[in-house]
C-alpha angles and dihedrals in degrees: 000000000000136000130201114258108197096187095052121082086220111084096225133022119201117237089208091075092064092049091051092052090052091046090049091051093049091051090051090052091046092050092051092048090052089052091049091049092047092051091047090050093050089049091048092050090050088052094050092047088053092052091050106040102022111078094192096055096038117101116237092245091064096052117111114226125198113244095176141357113229119191114188144162100063142035139209130048094340088073091062091046091055090050089055088068100043108092095172122091141188112305095024120131110249123196127189088253089057093053090051089051092052092048093051092046092053094047092050100046102035106058092176091070112093093185136022128185125176124179142149122249107215095193102057098017093241122155098217122206116179119185136186121193127214114260108236125199101183138032122219119209116204131171097262106024144005122239136198121226123210119208090251088058100257112147124203135165117280111253092203093243117167090233089067091067095087095053125116107263134205138166122239130197118215132015130315100224102172133058088224125057120214114269094239090055093049093049088049091053091047088052093050093049093059095037095108094152096063098067091236116192106162136007127203124192123193103211091185098053097027094235135122141201133194132213105215132192087251102036145301133310125202097204100182121212132008089244113107087006095155092047089051091055091050091053092044090058089051095050092048091048090052092046091054092052091052095048097242113184118250144261099044138164124240123202127196098180093117098035092123087063090052093254126129121179125213124176133167115246094212 
């Protein structure tokens, strides 16, 4: 639609141009308002974060105080071990940063813990600490300290719990330097744990030379290196079974020094 503009040299002036200018102005105003709201929101979030995480700027009425410390998930001596590393007490102020620090402290110092979760309950005021121990299947006895071994190969100090008494035990010479044992050694220990037919009485591992020996009901076996450990246990069971059929005198010695050549030596000691 066009109208006649007498003052203009042009014969017609579109009304649409004025509407477009008004619309453009509104968009600019809306954009500026959005920027102002965004800046205000960021400022508000910073203030809220300061109230939550910054102890100095937070008013006292926003502080969270411990009413009770609740440790769950496990029982026994490990509970007392956890308590040794908790320096906070009922009535203390606790922040989110503090809970993270407690969780990290427990994970670092108590290797027997597989999981640690620390959080604040805003309803009842409890500081909750939930723990989960590793599940060991064997106990390693060394000269200075005993260790527990998990099926994945993770090693951690023995906490002297009564439930550890039933575990498969063996003696180790030398130091256990890593938290994770080699896979071939773990597989060897698992094979020994289930080797009921060989009459196993004691197991000795030499961690320095990576060799092992066994004390059996009918003698002693020098098993050589950790490599192919489960296969050696299978062959040992066969040799013992055959020696029984042939009536070999006991006790005897078994030597796996030449196992890689397919040779196993058995000789009576009497």
